[in-house]
A tleap script that builds the chain and sets N, CA, C and O, in Angstrom:
source leaprc.protein.ff14SB
mol = sequence {
  NMET THR ASP ALA ARG MET GLY LYS ARG PHE
  PRO VAL GLU LEU PRO ILE ARG ILE HIE ILE
  GLY ASP SER PRO ALA GLU GLN ALA GLY THR
  THR ALA ASN VAL SER ALA SER GLY VAL TYR
  ILE ARG ALA GLY ALA PRO GLN PRO GLY SER
  PRO GLN ASP GLY ASP SER VAL ALA THR TRP
  ARG PRO GLY SER VAL VAL GLU PHE ASP MET
  THR LEU PRO GLY ALA VAL ILE GLY ALA SER
  GLU ASP VAL HIE ILE GLN CYS ARG GLY ARG
  VAL VAL ARG VAL GLU ASN SER GLN ASP ASP
  PRO HIE ASP GLY VAL ALA CYS VAL ILE ASP
  GLN TYR GLU PHE VAL ARG LYS CPRO
}
set mol.1.N position { 123.869 -190.389 -175.434 }
set mol.1.CA position { 123.412 -191.986 -175.739 }
set mol.1.C position { 123.694 -192.234 -177.178 }
set mol.1.O position { 123.359 -191.410 -178.029 }
set mol.2.N position { 124.279 -193.307 -177.463 }
set mol.2.CA position { 124.618 -193.662 -178.790 }
set mol.2.C position { 123.365 -194.447 -179.215 }
set mol.2.O position { 122.732 -195.109 -178.392 }
set mol.3.N position { 123.007 -194.362 -180.543 }
set mol.3.CA position { 121.816 -195.069 -180.987 }
set mol.3.C position { 122.263 -196.393 -181.593 }
set mol.3.O position { 122.510 -196.432 -182.799 }
set mol.4.N position { 122.379 -197.447 -180.854 }
set mol.4.CA position { 122.609 -198.802 -181.165 }
set mol.4.C position { 121.496 -199.700 -181.657 }
set mol.4.O position { 121.694 -200.913 -181.721 }
set mol.5.N position { 120.390 -199.195 -181.992 }
set mol.5.CA position { 119.293 -199.994 -182.502 }
set mol.5.C position { 119.477 -200.339 -183.830 }
set mol.5.O position { 120.055 -199.622 -184.646 }
set mol.6.N position { 118.915 -201.607 -184.101 }
set mol.6.CA position { 118.922 -202.229 -185.350 }
set mol.6.C position { 117.747 -201.868 -186.124 }
set mol.6.O position { 116.712 -201.875 -185.459 }
set mol.7.N position { 117.628 -201.560 -187.323 }
set mol.7.CA position { 116.599 -201.270 -188.036 }
set mol.7.C position { 115.909 -199.889 -187.952 }
set mol.7.O position { 115.957 -199.160 -186.961 }
set mol.8.N position { 115.297 -199.629 -189.039 }
set mol.8.CA position { 114.575 -198.225 -188.882 }
set mol.8.C position { 113.356 -198.251 -188.042 }
set mol.8.O position { 112.596 -199.218 -188.088 }
set mol.9.N position { 113.131 -197.205 -187.257 }
set mol.9.CA position { 111.981 -197.198 -186.248 }
set mol.9.C position { 110.978 -196.133 -187.009 }
set mol.9.O position { 111.308 -195.050 -187.491 }
set mol.10.N position { 109.780 -196.675 -186.990 }
set mol.10.CA position { 108.584 -195.822 -187.492 }
set mol.10.C position { 107.890 -195.244 -186.416 }
set mol.10.O position { 107.440 -196.027 -185.580 }
set mol.11.N position { 107.702 -194.004 -186.252 }
set mol.11.CA position { 106.859 -193.378 -185.302 }
set mol.11.C position { 105.410 -193.405 -185.492 }
set mol.11.O position { 104.775 -192.503 -186.039 }
set mol.12.N position { 104.833 -194.667 -184.933 }
set mol.12.CA position { 103.423 -195.117 -185.153 }
set mol.12.C position { 102.671 -195.304 -183.759 }
set mol.12.O position { 103.117 -196.104 -182.936 }
set mol.13.N position { 101.664 -194.646 -183.537 }
set mol.13.CA position { 100.774 -194.772 -182.313 }
set mol.13.C position { 99.621 -195.778 -182.576 }
set mol.13.O position { 98.639 -195.536 -183.278 }
set mol.14.N position { 99.868 -196.929 -181.924 }
set mol.14.CA position { 98.734 -197.953 -182.304 }
set mol.14.C position { 98.345 -198.514 -180.866 }
set mol.14.O position { 99.204 -198.570 -179.986 }
set mol.15.N position { 97.277 -198.853 -180.681 }
set mol.15.CA position { 96.903 -199.586 -179.453 }
set mol.15.C position { 97.560 -200.897 -179.311 }
set mol.15.O position { 97.846 -201.463 -180.366 }
set mol.16.N position { 97.854 -201.488 -178.195 }
set mol.16.CA position { 98.595 -202.779 -178.049 }
set mol.16.C position { 98.132 -203.396 -176.778 }
set mol.16.O position { 97.791 -202.737 -175.795 }
set mol.17.N position { 98.136 -204.664 -176.845 }
set mol.17.CA position { 97.693 -205.506 -175.658 }
set mol.17.C position { 98.829 -206.320 -175.224 }
set mol.17.O position { 99.399 -207.027 -176.055 }
set mol.18.N position { 99.211 -206.292 -174.014 }
set mol.18.CA position { 100.416 -206.710 -173.411 }
set mol.18.C position { 100.180 -207.670 -172.259 }
set mol.18.O position { 99.467 -207.368 -171.302 }
set mol.19.N position { 100.898 -209.018 -172.399 }
set mol.19.CA position { 101.128 -209.674 -171.162 }
set mol.19.C position { 102.523 -209.762 -170.748 }
set mol.19.O position { 103.423 -209.885 -171.580 }
set mol.20.N position { 102.753 -209.699 -169.386 }
set mol.20.CA position { 104.088 -209.688 -168.859 }
set mol.20.C position { 104.386 -211.028 -168.093 }
set mol.20.O position { 103.807 -211.393 -167.070 }
set mol.21.N position { 105.394 -211.707 -168.762 }
set mol.21.CA position { 105.801 -212.929 -168.025 }
set mol.21.C position { 104.560 -214.042 -168.150 }
set mol.21.O position { 103.850 -214.124 -169.152 }
set mol.22.N position { 104.435 -214.776 -167.120 }
set mol.22.CA position { 103.459 -215.868 -167.292 }
set mol.22.C position { 102.002 -215.431 -166.754 }
set mol.22.O position { 101.089 -216.235 -166.564 }
set mol.23.N position { 101.923 -214.138 -166.553 }
set mol.23.CA position { 100.720 -213.581 -165.868 }
set mol.23.C position { 99.541 -213.570 -166.896 }
set mol.23.O position { 99.725 -213.183 -168.051 }
set mol.24.N position { 98.390 -213.981 -166.470 }
set mol.24.CA position { 97.249 -213.933 -167.344 }
set mol.24.C position { 96.621 -212.452 -167.576 }
set mol.24.O position { 95.860 -212.176 -168.503 }
set mol.25.N position { 97.081 -211.520 -166.547 }
set mol.25.CA position { 96.636 -210.051 -166.723 }
set mol.25.C position { 97.051 -209.534 -167.881 }
set mol.25.O position { 98.207 -209.728 -168.258 }
set mol.26.N position { 96.285 -208.900 -168.512 }
set mol.26.CA position { 96.513 -207.993 -169.615 }
set mol.26.C position { 96.606 -206.563 -169.377 }
set mol.26.O position { 95.810 -206.071 -168.578 }
set mol.27.N position { 97.478 -205.811 -169.965 }
set mol.27.CA position { 97.712 -204.255 -169.885 }
set mol.27.C position { 97.473 -203.905 -171.257 }
set mol.27.O position { 97.716 -204.679 -172.183 }
set mol.28.N position { 96.971 -202.680 -171.413 }
set mol.28.CA position { 96.764 -201.774 -172.468 }
set mol.28.C position { 97.967 -200.781 -172.547 }
set mol.28.O position { 98.648 -200.424 -171.586 }
set mol.29.N position { 98.111 -200.412 -173.778 }
set mol.29.CA position { 99.285 -199.379 -174.093 }
set mol.29.C position { 99.130 -198.902 -175.443 }
set mol.29.O position { 98.168 -199.249 -176.128 }
set mol.30.N position { 99.972 -198.173 -175.834 }
set mol.30.CA position { 100.173 -197.438 -176.965 }
set mol.30.C position { 101.506 -197.552 -177.698 }
set mol.30.O position { 102.460 -197.234 -176.988 }
set mol.31.N position { 101.781 -197.892 -178.828 }
set mol.31.CA position { 103.202 -197.777 -179.226 }
set mol.31.C position { 103.636 -196.482 -179.606 }
set mol.31.O position { 102.855 -195.772 -180.240 }
set mol.32.N position { 104.889 -196.027 -179.281 }
set mol.32.CA position { 105.280 -194.745 -179.886 }
set mol.32.C position { 106.091 -194.874 -180.987 }
set mol.32.O position { 106.209 -193.925 -181.762 }
set mol.33.N position { 106.749 -196.061 -181.194 }
set mol.33.CA position { 107.636 -196.349 -182.499 }
set mol.33.C position { 107.720 -197.935 -182.567 }
set mol.33.O position { 107.728 -198.620 -181.544 }
set mol.34.N position { 107.778 -198.418 -183.730 }
set mol.34.CA position { 107.820 -199.896 -184.058 }
set mol.34.C position { 108.984 -199.952 -185.117 }
set mol.34.O position { 109.205 -199.056 -185.932 }
set mol.35.N position { 109.704 -201.131 -184.996 }
set mol.35.CA position { 110.779 -201.559 -185.963 }
set mol.35.C position { 110.470 -203.063 -186.091 }
set mol.35.O position { 109.683 -203.739 -185.428 }
set mol.36.N position { 111.249 -203.407 -187.064 }
set mol.36.CA position { 111.310 -205.120 -187.268 }
set mol.36.C position { 111.820 -205.875 -185.967 }
set mol.36.O position { 111.482 -207.022 -185.676 }
set mol.37.N position { 112.680 -205.075 -185.221 }
set mol.37.CA position { 113.277 -205.777 -184.162 }
set mol.37.C position { 112.891 -205.278 -182.703 }
set mol.37.O position { 113.383 -205.802 -181.704 }
set mol.38.N position { 111.962 -204.215 -182.642 }
set mol.38.CA position { 111.738 -203.830 -181.442 }
set mol.38.C position { 110.511 -202.820 -181.426 }
set mol.38.O position { 110.125 -202.336 -182.490 }
set mol.39.N position { 109.951 -202.527 -180.324 }
set mol.39.CA position { 108.780 -201.492 -180.067 }
set mol.39.C position { 109.010 -200.737 -178.761 }
set mol.39.O position { 109.454 -201.245 -177.731 }
set mol.40.N position { 108.677 -199.540 -178.917 }
set mol.40.CA position { 108.593 -198.689 -177.755 }
set mol.40.C position { 107.218 -198.426 -177.337 }
set mol.40.O position { 106.414 -197.971 -178.150 }
set mol.41.N position { 106.865 -198.695 -176.047 }
set mol.41.CA position { 105.439 -198.692 -175.693 }
set mol.41.C position { 105.341 -197.803 -174.562 }
set mol.41.O position { 106.160 -197.770 -173.644 }
set mol.42.N position { 104.105 -196.942 -174.679 }
set mol.42.CA position { 103.554 -196.156 -173.491 }
set mol.42.C position { 102.565 -197.023 -172.847 }
set mol.42.O position { 101.566 -197.333 -173.496 }
set mol.43.N position { 102.714 -197.442 -171.678 }
set mol.43.CA position { 101.832 -198.398 -170.907 }
set mol.43.C position { 101.216 -197.742 -169.808 }
set mol.43.O position { 101.969 -197.176 -169.016 }
set mol.44.N position { 100.000 -197.707 -169.608 }
set mol.44.CA position { 99.354 -197.254 -168.567 }
set mol.44.C position { 99.185 -198.227 -167.416 }
set mol.44.O position { 99.960 -199.178 -167.314 }
set mol.45.N position { 98.266 -198.044 -166.600 }
set mol.45.CA position { 98.181 -199.067 -165.349 }
set mol.45.C position { 97.477 -200.302 -166.098 }
set mol.45.O position { 96.930 -200.204 -167.197 }
set mol.46.N position { 97.577 -201.505 -165.322 }
set mol.46.CA position { 96.906 -202.693 -165.711 }
set mol.46.C position { 95.419 -202.587 -165.854 }
set mol.46.O position { 94.872 -201.737 -165.150 }
set mol.47.N position { 94.666 -203.322 -166.662 }
set mol.47.CA position { 93.228 -203.369 -166.698 }
set mol.47.C position { 92.588 -203.344 -165.284 }
set mol.47.O position { 93.052 -204.066 -164.401 }
set mol.48.N position { 91.482 -202.489 -165.045 }
set mol.48.CA position { 90.930 -202.524 -163.628 }
set mol.48.C position { 90.519 -203.900 -163.528 }
set mol.48.O position { 90.148 -204.567 -164.495 }
set mol.49.N position { 90.600 -204.364 -162.196 }
set mol.49.CA position { 90.383 -205.656 -161.879 }
set mol.49.C position { 91.200 -206.717 -162.181 }
set mol.49.O position { 90.864 -207.869 -161.905 }
set mol.50.N position { 92.231 -206.451 -162.716 }
set mol.50.CA position { 93.301 -207.435 -163.056 }
set mol.50.C position { 94.251 -207.576 -161.706 }
set mol.50.O position { 94.308 -206.653 -160.893 }
set mol.51.N position { 94.963 -208.760 -161.541 }
set mol.51.CA position { 95.750 -209.134 -160.282 }
set mol.51.C position { 96.770 -208.125 -159.979 }
set mol.51.O position { 97.213 -207.955 -158.843 }
set mol.52.N position { 97.221 -207.300 -161.254 }
set mol.52.CA position { 98.154 -206.358 -161.142 }
set mol.52.C position { 97.650 -204.828 -160.988 }
set mol.52.O position { 98.458 -203.901 -161.024 }
set mol.53.N position { 96.458 -204.654 -160.838 }
set mol.53.CA position { 95.742 -203.368 -161.008 }
set mol.53.C position { 96.496 -202.437 -159.895 }
set mol.53.O position { 96.608 -202.899 -158.760 }
set mol.54.N position { 96.930 -201.354 -160.138 }
set mol.54.CA position { 97.665 -200.485 -159.294 }
set mol.54.C position { 99.102 -200.713 -159.182 }
set mol.54.O position { 99.731 -199.996 -158.404 }
set mol.55.N position { 99.746 -201.668 -159.894 }
set mol.55.CA position { 101.188 -202.039 -159.617 }
set mol.55.C position { 101.922 -201.926 -160.995 }
set mol.55.O position { 102.822 -202.731 -161.235 }
set mol.56.N position { 101.604 -201.022 -161.860 }
set mol.56.CA position { 102.301 -200.968 -163.229 }
set mol.56.C position { 103.794 -200.934 -163.266 }
set mol.56.O position { 104.437 -201.647 -164.036 }
set mol.57.N position { 104.407 -199.989 -162.316 }
set mol.57.CA position { 105.730 -199.752 -162.293 }
set mol.57.C position { 106.477 -201.205 -161.973 }
set mol.57.O position { 107.492 -201.542 -162.583 }
set mol.58.N position { 105.869 -202.008 -160.966 }
set mol.58.CA position { 106.745 -203.099 -160.505 }
set mol.58.C position { 106.493 -204.272 -161.508 }
set mol.58.O position { 107.163 -205.290 -161.336 }
set mol.59.N position { 105.712 -204.238 -162.404 }
set mol.59.CA position { 105.656 -205.269 -163.476 }
set mol.59.C position { 106.676 -205.202 -164.440 }
set mol.59.O position { 107.143 -206.228 -164.935 }
set mol.60.N position { 107.070 -204.042 -164.755 }
set mol.60.CA position { 107.937 -203.704 -165.871 }
set mol.60.C position { 109.586 -203.819 -165.443 }
set mol.60.O position { 110.178 -202.924 -164.840 }
set mol.61.N position { 110.114 -204.915 -165.815 }
set mol.61.CA position { 111.506 -205.054 -165.369 }
set mol.61.C position { 112.400 -205.515 -166.638 }
set mol.61.O position { 112.016 -206.392 -167.413 }
set mol.62.N position { 113.592 -204.856 -166.766 }
set mol.62.CA position { 114.452 -205.290 -167.821 }
set mol.62.C position { 114.667 -206.764 -167.772 }
set mol.62.O position { 115.004 -207.248 -166.691 }
set mol.63.N position { 114.523 -207.492 -168.747 }
set mol.63.CA position { 114.753 -208.921 -169.033 }
set mol.63.C position { 113.297 -209.629 -168.804 }
set mol.63.O position { 113.148 -210.806 -169.133 }
set mol.64.N position { 112.330 -208.945 -168.284 }
set mol.64.CA position { 110.914 -209.660 -168.277 }
set mol.64.C position { 110.627 -210.094 -169.747 }
set mol.64.O position { 110.951 -209.405 -170.714 }
set mol.65.N position { 110.014 -211.255 -169.829 }
set mol.65.CA position { 109.370 -211.793 -171.122 }
set mol.65.C position { 108.115 -211.117 -171.213 }
set mol.65.O position { 107.340 -211.063 -170.258 }
set mol.66.N position { 107.847 -210.513 -172.511 }
set mol.66.CA position { 106.419 -209.868 -172.672 }
set mol.66.C position { 105.878 -210.478 -173.987 }
set mol.66.O position { 106.594 -210.707 -174.961 }
set mol.67.N position { 104.608 -210.708 -173.930 }
set mol.67.CA position { 103.789 -210.983 -175.328 }
set mol.67.C position { 103.024 -209.973 -175.476 }
set mol.67.O position { 102.494 -209.426 -174.509 }
set mol.68.N position { 102.842 -209.548 -176.810 }
set mol.68.CA position { 101.935 -208.442 -177.269 }
set mol.68.C position { 101.330 -208.595 -178.445 }
set mol.68.O position { 101.863 -209.333 -179.273 }
set mol.69.N position { 100.182 -207.974 -178.733 }
set mol.69.CA position { 99.454 -208.131 -179.833 }
set mol.69.C position { 99.272 -206.739 -180.479 }
set mol.69.O position { 99.000 -205.825 -179.700 }
set mol.70.N position { 99.385 -206.448 -181.807 }
set mol.70.CA position { 98.998 -205.220 -182.280 }
set mol.70.C position { 98.473 -205.381 -183.858 }
set mol.70.O position { 98.706 -206.361 -184.564 }
set mol.71.N position { 97.816 -204.363 -184.198 }
set mol.71.CA position { 97.367 -204.363 -185.467 }
set mol.71.C position { 97.915 -203.134 -186.214 }
set mol.71.O position { 97.773 -201.965 -185.855 }
set mol.72.N position { 98.624 -203.617 -187.409 }
set mol.72.CA position { 99.187 -202.535 -188.351 }
set mol.72.C position { 98.061 -202.043 -189.281 }
set mol.72.O position { 97.483 -202.936 -189.901 }
set mol.73.N position { 97.664 -200.825 -189.479 }
set mol.73.CA position { 96.649 -200.437 -190.449 }
set mol.73.C position { 96.958 -200.650 -191.835 }
set mol.73.O position { 98.021 -200.199 -192.261 }
set mol.74.N position { 96.212 -201.248 -192.570 }
set mol.74.CA position { 96.852 -201.665 -193.902 }
set mol.74.C position { 97.033 -200.225 -194.751 }
set mol.74.O position { 97.777 -200.235 -195.732 }
set mol.75.N position { 96.489 -199.246 -194.443 }
set mol.75.CA position { 96.591 -198.007 -195.159 }
set mol.75.C position { 98.051 -197.433 -194.894 }
set mol.75.O position { 98.679 -196.796 -195.740 }
set mol.76.N position { 98.542 -197.750 -193.544 }
set mol.76.CA position { 99.812 -197.253 -193.174 }
set mol.76.C position { 101.040 -198.190 -193.864 }
set mol.76.O position { 102.154 -197.729 -194.116 }
set mol.77.N position { 100.690 -199.400 -194.087 }
set mol.77.CA position { 101.710 -200.318 -194.522 }
set mol.77.C position { 101.670 -200.489 -196.005 }
set mol.77.O position { 102.590 -201.054 -196.596 }
set mol.78.N position { 100.585 -199.996 -196.637 }
set mol.78.CA position { 100.453 -200.221 -197.998 }
set mol.78.C position { 99.793 -201.536 -198.329 }
set mol.78.O position { 99.974 -202.043 -199.436 }
set mol.79.N position { 99.071 -202.081 -197.458 }
set mol.79.CA position { 98.380 -203.429 -197.653 }
set mol.79.C position { 96.886 -203.027 -197.891 }
set mol.79.O position { 96.432 -201.926 -197.580 }
set mol.80.N position { 96.177 -204.027 -198.470 }
set mol.80.CA position { 94.736 -203.989 -198.705 }
set mol.80.C position { 93.960 -204.153 -197.328 }
set mol.80.O position { 92.950 -203.497 -197.072 }
set mol.81.N position { 94.482 -205.022 -196.521 }
set mol.81.CA position { 93.929 -205.133 -195.364 }
set mol.81.C position { 94.752 -204.952 -194.141 }
set mol.81.O position { 95.965 -205.008 -194.345 }
set mol.82.N position { 94.332 -204.728 -192.793 }
set mol.82.CA position { 94.913 -204.546 -191.608 }
set mol.82.C position { 95.928 -205.839 -191.368 }
set mol.82.O position { 95.567 -206.940 -191.784 }
set mol.83.N position { 97.054 -205.707 -190.768 }
set mol.83.CA position { 97.865 -206.945 -190.457 }
set mol.83.C position { 97.850 -207.156 -188.889 }
set mol.83.O position { 98.150 -206.202 -188.171 }
set mol.84.N position { 97.554 -208.220 -188.408 }
set mol.84.CA position { 97.556 -208.558 -186.939 }
set mol.84.C position { 98.758 -209.380 -186.744 }
set mol.84.O position { 99.103 -210.308 -187.475 }
set mol.85.N position { 99.454 -208.894 -185.536 }
set mol.85.CA position { 100.772 -209.557 -185.306 }
set mol.85.C position { 100.811 -209.899 -183.850 }
set mol.85.O position { 100.425 -209.082 -183.014 }
set mol.86.N position { 101.254 -211.050 -183.526 }
set mol.86.CA position { 101.430 -211.519 -182.108 }
set mol.86.C position { 102.978 -211.580 -181.970 }
set mol.86.O position { 103.638 -212.206 -182.800 }
set mol.87.N position { 103.501 -210.998 -181.032 }
set mol.87.CA position { 104.946 -210.944 -180.657 }
set mol.87.C position { 105.299 -211.393 -179.444 }
set mol.87.O position { 104.493 -211.348 -178.514 }
set mol.88.N position { 106.495 -211.862 -179.299 }
set mol.88.CA position { 107.119 -212.283 -177.998 }
set mol.88.C position { 108.523 -211.586 -177.918 }
set mol.88.O position { 109.267 -211.477 -178.892 }
set mol.89.N position { 108.796 -211.146 -176.716 }
set mol.89.CA position { 110.082 -210.466 -176.829 }
set mol.89.C position { 110.480 -210.112 -175.368 }
set mol.89.O position { 109.844 -210.700 -174.493 }
set mol.90.N position { 111.383 -209.288 -175.004 }
set mol.90.CA position { 111.927 -209.048 -173.678 }
set mol.90.C position { 112.094 -207.466 -173.429 }
set mol.90.O position { 112.562 -206.765 -174.326 }
set mol.91.N position { 111.731 -206.959 -172.287 }
set mol.91.CA position { 111.826 -205.597 -171.885 }
set mol.91.C position { 113.389 -205.414 -171.737 }
set mol.91.O position { 114.085 -206.210 -171.108 }
set mol.92.N position { 113.890 -204.249 -172.400 }
set mol.92.CA position { 115.354 -203.950 -172.325 }
set mol.92.C position { 115.476 -202.680 -171.560 }
set mol.92.O position { 116.476 -202.479 -170.871 }
set mol.93.N position { 114.401 -201.714 -171.656 }
set mol.93.CA position { 114.669 -200.548 -170.726 }
set mol.93.C position { 113.241 -200.023 -170.256 }
set mol.93.O position { 112.216 -200.055 -170.936 }
set mol.94.N position { 113.366 -199.562 -169.034 }
set mol.94.CA position { 111.877 -198.990 -168.521 }
set mol.94.C position { 112.061 -197.501 -168.090 }
set mol.94.O position { 112.846 -197.268 -167.170 }
set mol.95.N position { 111.442 -196.558 -168.645 }
set mol.95.CA position { 111.592 -195.210 -168.193 }
set mol.95.C position { 110.226 -194.700 -167.576 }
set mol.95.O position { 109.166 -194.700 -168.202 }
set mol.96.N position { 110.383 -194.260 -166.260 }
set mol.96.CA position { 109.413 -193.942 -165.396 }
set mol.96.C position { 109.427 -192.254 -165.214 }
set mol.96.O position { 110.461 -191.699 -164.842 }
set mol.97.N position { 108.333 -191.571 -165.473 }
set mol.97.CA position { 108.576 -190.152 -165.472 }
set mol.97.C position { 107.321 -189.602 -164.331 }
set mol.97.O position { 106.216 -190.113 -164.147 }
set mol.98.N position { 107.798 -188.644 -163.803 }
set mol.98.CA position { 107.012 -188.026 -162.752 }
set mol.98.C position { 105.869 -187.085 -163.324 }
set mol.98.O position { 104.887 -186.741 -162.665 }
set mol.99.N position { 106.131 -186.705 -164.671 }
set mol.99.CA position { 105.187 -185.851 -165.299 }
set mol.99.C position { 104.227 -186.720 -166.229 }
set mol.99.O position { 103.289 -186.135 -166.770 }
set mol.100.N position { 104.395 -187.974 -166.429 }
set mol.100.CA position { 103.592 -188.750 -167.375 }
set mol.100.C position { 103.195 -190.050 -166.446 }
set mol.100.O position { 103.988 -190.696 -165.762 }
set mol.101.N position { 101.644 -190.305 -166.594 }
set mol.101.CA position { 101.181 -191.404 -165.850 }
set mol.101.C position { 101.513 -192.695 -166.446 }
set mol.101.O position { 101.163 -193.760 -165.938 }
set mol.102.N position { 102.276 -192.586 -167.661 }
set mol.102.CA position { 102.621 -193.865 -168.492 }
set mol.102.C position { 103.995 -194.150 -168.246 }
set mol.102.O position { 104.789 -193.217 -168.124 }
set mol.103.N position { 104.431 -195.552 -168.143 }
set mol.103.CA position { 105.770 -196.052 -168.241 }
set mol.103.C position { 106.148 -196.186 -169.678 }
set mol.103.O position { 105.416 -196.757 -170.486 }
set mol.104.N position { 107.308 -195.649 -169.991 }
set mol.104.CA position { 108.152 -195.930 -171.321 }
set mol.104.C position { 108.740 -197.204 -171.214 }
set mol.104.O position { 109.505 -197.432 -170.278 }
set mol.105.N position { 108.469 -198.099 -172.089 }
set mol.105.CA position { 109.030 -199.661 -172.141 }
set mol.105.C position { 109.583 -199.804 -173.493 }
set mol.105.O position { 108.840 -199.730 -174.472 }
set mol.106.N position { 110.919 -200.016 -173.610 }
set mol.106.CA position { 111.455 -200.381 -174.805 }
set mol.106.C position { 111.778 -201.980 -174.764 }
set mol.106.O position { 112.437 -202.544 -173.891 }
set mol.107.N position { 111.179 -202.577 -175.882 }
set mol.107.CA position { 111.202 -204.238 -176.068 }
set mol.107.C position { 111.933 -204.495 -177.175 }
set mol.107.O position { 111.890 -203.739 -178.145 }
set mol.108.N position { 112.717 -205.640 -177.145 }
set mol.108.CA position { 113.090 -206.199 -178.357 }
set mol.108.C position { 112.161 -207.317 -178.727 }
set mol.108.O position { 111.679 -207.965 -177.797 }
set mol.109.N position { 111.838 -207.639 -179.987 }
set mol.109.CA position { 110.932 -208.687 -180.520 }
set mol.109.C position { 111.942 -209.801 -180.844 }
set mol.109.O position { 112.808 -209.686 -181.711 }
set mol.110.N position { 111.777 -210.782 -180.152 }
set mol.110.CA position { 112.562 -212.121 -180.322 }
set mol.110.C position { 111.582 -212.991 -181.396 }
set mol.110.O position { 112.193 -213.647 -182.239 }
set mol.111.N position { 110.405 -213.030 -181.416 }
set mol.111.CA position { 109.749 -213.700 -182.496 }
set mol.111.C position { 108.348 -212.929 -182.667 }
set mol.111.O position { 107.821 -212.202 -181.826 }
set mol.112.N position { 107.909 -213.222 -183.829 }
set mol.112.CA position { 106.390 -212.661 -184.338 }
set mol.112.C position { 105.855 -213.480 -185.238 }
set mol.112.O position { 106.581 -214.179 -185.944 }
set mol.113.N position { 104.545 -213.503 -185.333 }
set mol.113.CA position { 103.675 -214.339 -186.183 }
set mol.113.C position { 102.579 -213.340 -186.572 }
set mol.113.O position { 102.008 -212.565 -185.805 }
set mol.114.N position { 102.366 -213.493 -187.975 }
set mol.114.CA position { 101.180 -212.663 -188.537 }
set mol.114.C position { 99.842 -213.776 -188.472 }
set mol.114.O position { 99.821 -214.944 -188.862 }
set mol.115.N position { 98.818 -213.017 -187.874 }
set mol.115.CA position { 97.687 -213.827 -187.487 }
set mol.115.C position { 96.513 -213.232 -188.369 }
set mol.115.O position { 96.177 -212.050 -188.448 }
set mol.116.N position { 95.941 -214.389 -189.048 }
set mol.116.CA position { 94.679 -213.982 -189.986 }
set mol.116.C position { 93.449 -213.916 -189.096 }
set mol.116.O position { 93.272 -214.823 -188.283 }
set mol.117.N position { 92.659 -212.997 -189.181 }
set mol.117.CA position { 91.398 -212.841 -188.544 }
set mol.117.C position { 90.169 -212.938 -189.493 }
set mol.117.O position { 90.079 -212.321 -190.554 }
set mol.118.N position { 89.228 -213.788 -188.986 }
set mol.118.CA position { 88.094 -213.961 -189.986 }
set mol.118.C position { 87.393 -212.682 -190.276 }
set mol.118.O position { 86.451 -212.660 -191.069 }
savepdb mol mol.pdb
quit
């Protein structure tokens, strides 16, 4: 496989909150790597009690619109404070593994916004 990604990817494991499409349900996941143009997520099952509970594989489809929030630790990026980012993008690849309870989900970031938290 050729590596046609744009931008340097940084191997950073961060907690991430994800919304797929128009669903109000929230999924939790962990980033495996992050770049300015994309993110690779290890996503578990939807939050218990959510409408998608128990159906995580069906929710991840290439082309699906996703919104996600993550916090980059200030110490990692050389800032004095943590940086909160809200992103909107699309799923470009889904990898399911028999050996891993998490789906691997590659997303392109179409837009992002830095959010100040009090």
